[in-house]
Each structure stands twice: as C-alpha cells, then as structure tokens.
N, C-alpha and C positions, 0 to 999 in steps of 0.2 A: 787567083784570089780565093776562089772557092776551096781549093785544096789547102790553102794556108789556114783558112777559118776552120776547116774540118780537122786539121792537124792540131790546132790550138784547142778545139773542143775535146778531142780525144785525150790530149795531155791533161786537160782540166778534169776530165772524167776519171782518168787514171789516178790523179792526185786525190780525188774524193775517195776512191776505193782504198788507196794506201793509207789515207788518214783514218778511215773507218777501221781498218785492220789494226792500226796502232792504238786508236782510241778505245777499241773494244777487244782487249785480250781475252782468251778463253778463261773460264772460271778457274782452271788449275793454275794458270799463271798468276791470277789474282791472289789465290790462296798461298802460293809459294812466296809471292812478294810480301804478304802479311807475316810469313814465317811461322804460321800456326793455323790449324784447322779448327774452326769454331762450329760447334754442333749443338743444336737445341735438343734436349733430352728431358724425359720425365724425371722427377725426383721423388715420386710417391707411388711407384709401381714396382714392388719387390719382384725380382727375377728379370725385369726388363730394364728399367731405369729408376734407380733408388739412391737417394743420398743418405748414406749411413751416418746417423748422428754421433755414433761412437767413434768410428774411424775418420769421419769428416771427408769421406771420398765417395765418388759415384761408383755404383756397381750394377751389373746386370748384363744380359745378352746384348742390349743395344749399346751399352758403354763399350763392351768388347769389340763390337762391330765398328764403332767409331775409331777405336784405337787401331784396328786393322787397316782402315782406310787411311788414317794418318801415317801409318808405317809405309803404306804403298806410295804415298806422296813424298814423305820426308825421310824415309828409312828409319824412323823412330816413332813408336806408338805413344811416346810422351808428348809429341808435338800436337796436342789436342786440348782445346779449351771447351769446357762444358757449361752451357747456360740452361737453366731450368725453364721449361716451357710447359704450357698446358693446352688443352683442346681449344681454348678460347683465344690464346695469343700467338700460337705457333705459326699461323698463316702470316700474320703481320710481321713477325720477326724475320721470316724468310723473305718476304717481299721487300722489307726495308734493309736487307743485307746485314741485319744484326747477327745472323748465323749463316754459315755456308750450306749447311744441311739440317734437315730435321729428321731425327731418328727417335720417334716418341710414340710408339704404338699408333702410328698414322695409317689409317685404313684407306686403301685405294678405292676410289669410286670413279665412274665415268665423268661425273660433274667436276670432281677435283682435277681430273686429267686435263681439263680445259685451262686450268690455272697453273699447274705445276707439272714438272717431269717426275716420274717415279721410277725407282730402280726395279729390279726383279723382286718378287715377293720372298721374304725370308721367314715368314711365319704366318700361318692361317689359324684364326681362332674363331670362336662363336660367342654370342651374347648369352649370359647366364644371370641367375638371380640368387642372391643370398638373403636368408631370413633367419630369424631367431629360432632356435630349436624348440623353445617353449611357446611359440606363436600358434601352433596348431596348423600352420600352413605347410602342406607337403607336396603340392603341385601348383602349376601355373593357374589352373582354374580356381584355386583357393584364393587368388589375388583379386577376385571380383570386388569392385568398389574400394580397393586398397590404394595406399599411397606408394608409388614406386620412385625411389631416388635415382637420379641420373646426373652424370657430370655435365656441366655446361659446355656446349659446343661439340659434343661428341656425336657420332653416328648412331649411338645406342638408342636415341629417342625414336627415330624413324623405324628402326628394326623391331623394337619391342612393341610399338603402336601397331605396326603391320601384323605382328604376331597376335596381338589382342584381337584385332579385327577378324583374322582367320579363325581364331579359337572362340570368338563370340564372348570375350571377356572385357568388361569395362574396367579400365584402370585410370588412375589419376597420377600423371607424371609430374614430379617436382624436381627442379634442378638445384644442384649444389656446386660450389666452386672447385672442389677437389675430391679425390677418392677418400682421403682421411676424414673430411667433413661428412661424407656419406656414411662411412662406417660409424662415426660418432652419432649421427642422426638415427641410424638403425638401433644402436645401443640405447639411446635415450627415448626411443619410441616415437620419434618425429615421423618416421616412415616405416612402412611395413616390409619393404624389400629394397636391397641395394642391387642395382642393375648395371652391369658393365661386362666387358669381355671376360670369359670364364677363367682364363689363365691369370688375369689380374685379381679376380675374386680369391683365387687360391692363396695369394699373398696376404689376405686379410682374414683367413680362417683362424678360428680359436674354438675353445670348447663350448662357447655359447651360441654359435651359429652353424648353419649348414647351407650347402648349395643345392638348389632344386634340381631334379633329374633332367628337366627339359633345357634344350639349348636351341638358339635361333640364329639364322643367318651365317654367312661366311665373312669374317672380318680379316681381310688380307693386309698384313703389315708390309710396308715398303719404305725405303728412304725417299723423302721428298726433297726435290732440288728445284731451284728457280727455273722457270720455263725456258726452253731452248738452250739449255746449258749442256750441250751434247757431250762435250769432252769429260765433264765431271760425271755425268750419268754413265758413260762407258766405263770409266775407271771404277766407279762404285759397283757396277755390275760385274766387272772382272774380279773384284775382291769377293763378292758374294758367291759367284760361281766357283771360285777356287776354294772357298770355305766348304761349299757343298761337295765338290769333287774329292777333297781330301778327308772328308768326314769330320772336319773341325767344327762345322756348324752344329752337328749333332752332339759333339763333345761339349760345346759351349752351352747348349740347351740342358744337357744333363748336369753340367757343373752348377747351373743356377736353378735346378729342380723343375725345369719346364718340360712338359711333354706335348706332343702334337695332339 
C-alpha cells in the first residue's frame, strides 16, 4: 500500500514538473511564437535610438543592435517591432511584457540587477552638462545655485547630486519628461544647464551651446531583459560578443558618430 501511494505521489509530482515546463516556455520560444521581436527603444537620442521625422524610421546603434538580435532569432533583421520608451516607463513595459527587451540607454546598477537581467555592457558613457555659450558658465563650479535640467526617471539625478556634494556646489535639479523638452528649456532660459549622458548631449549640440569639460560617473549601457530569462540573455550576449569580436560594434559606433 505504501509503495502504491509513493508511486502515485511520484507520478503526480512528475506531472507538475511537466506541466510547468509546458506552461512556461523559455523567452525565445515565446518570441518565436509571436513571430516578431518587440523592443523598447528611445526615439529622442540621436546616435542611439532616434525616430527620424523625415524618413519615419528609427535609427542609431541600439536600433542596429535590436536588428542583429532579431536576425539571430528569425534569420531576418526585419522581424523587429520598435516601441518608443523613456526612462519613466521602460521598466513597466518590460514587466508587463509589452516589450521583449529594452535597449534604451539603460544604465546597469546593482539595484536594477535585483529586478532585471542585463546583457553584457555594449557602451560606457559618463554624465555631462550642456550650457549656453553666452551664459558665462565655463565649469561645474559656475553652476552654484543654478537650475540643472534632468530627464525624469534617469540615473543622472543621483550622479550629478553626488558630484555636487563632492565638489561643494549647491545645485537645484529640475526634471523634464524628455531630452527635447530639456533642450527647449535650456534654449528659453528655464534652466541653466541640460544634464544627461555626454554622448546624448552631443546629439543636441548646435552653435548656441557647449558641453562643459567635466564628466561624472560611469554609465554602463546594457540590454535589459525580464528577470530569470536566461535563454534570451544568453542569446543577446552571444550577439553582442560576436559584434565585438568581428569589430562590427566599433563600425556601428562610427557609423552613428559615437565615440567611447
């Protein structure tokens, strides 16, 4: 009787394991079933993720990376759908499965690693500041008691505040919803400096502004993937490592005018 009950229990346990395996296919299977890779990208960061209003297409290094991942999965870089995200909503989009990946100047931090899986780092940046040329501001210390504009939900806030504490400079941080609204705010005198990753600032340079010489922190960009999705993470890492090994990552950076 005991052996019979034990056998029945073992069979039931095995059924649970089999059901779990069927009910929870790995992320690659889910993407293949959908027939397309959906990626959250920026639409206002020239060089990385930018929606060109003239061509009506997305362009940038992160767009090219998404296409390379789609090609690895489907054999075609055309099998990718881009959804615009920002620092405020990209976490929710990933958690709610609105996107399979987020490739959107997403900085890796120990705190974020608790919530997401991250790929290898594909670009390392630093935080910089843009000011008007005629403002008289030439260094970080000149920003004492000035208004610093920062994108909502970005890591820039903590980085620049820590820098201000180290340098003994009092600053007033003001948040805006997007990079373009920050540039417009600088233009109209609502803020004294536009603060974000330096490579992003380069996309907003014109004859009226300049980037200050100081840079702060190490902003490491990686692909964000839903937690414990090891199959997808491995595939993404394989793609990134191949791009590095073949020199194609450097070529893509040069293509979009980005330097390390």
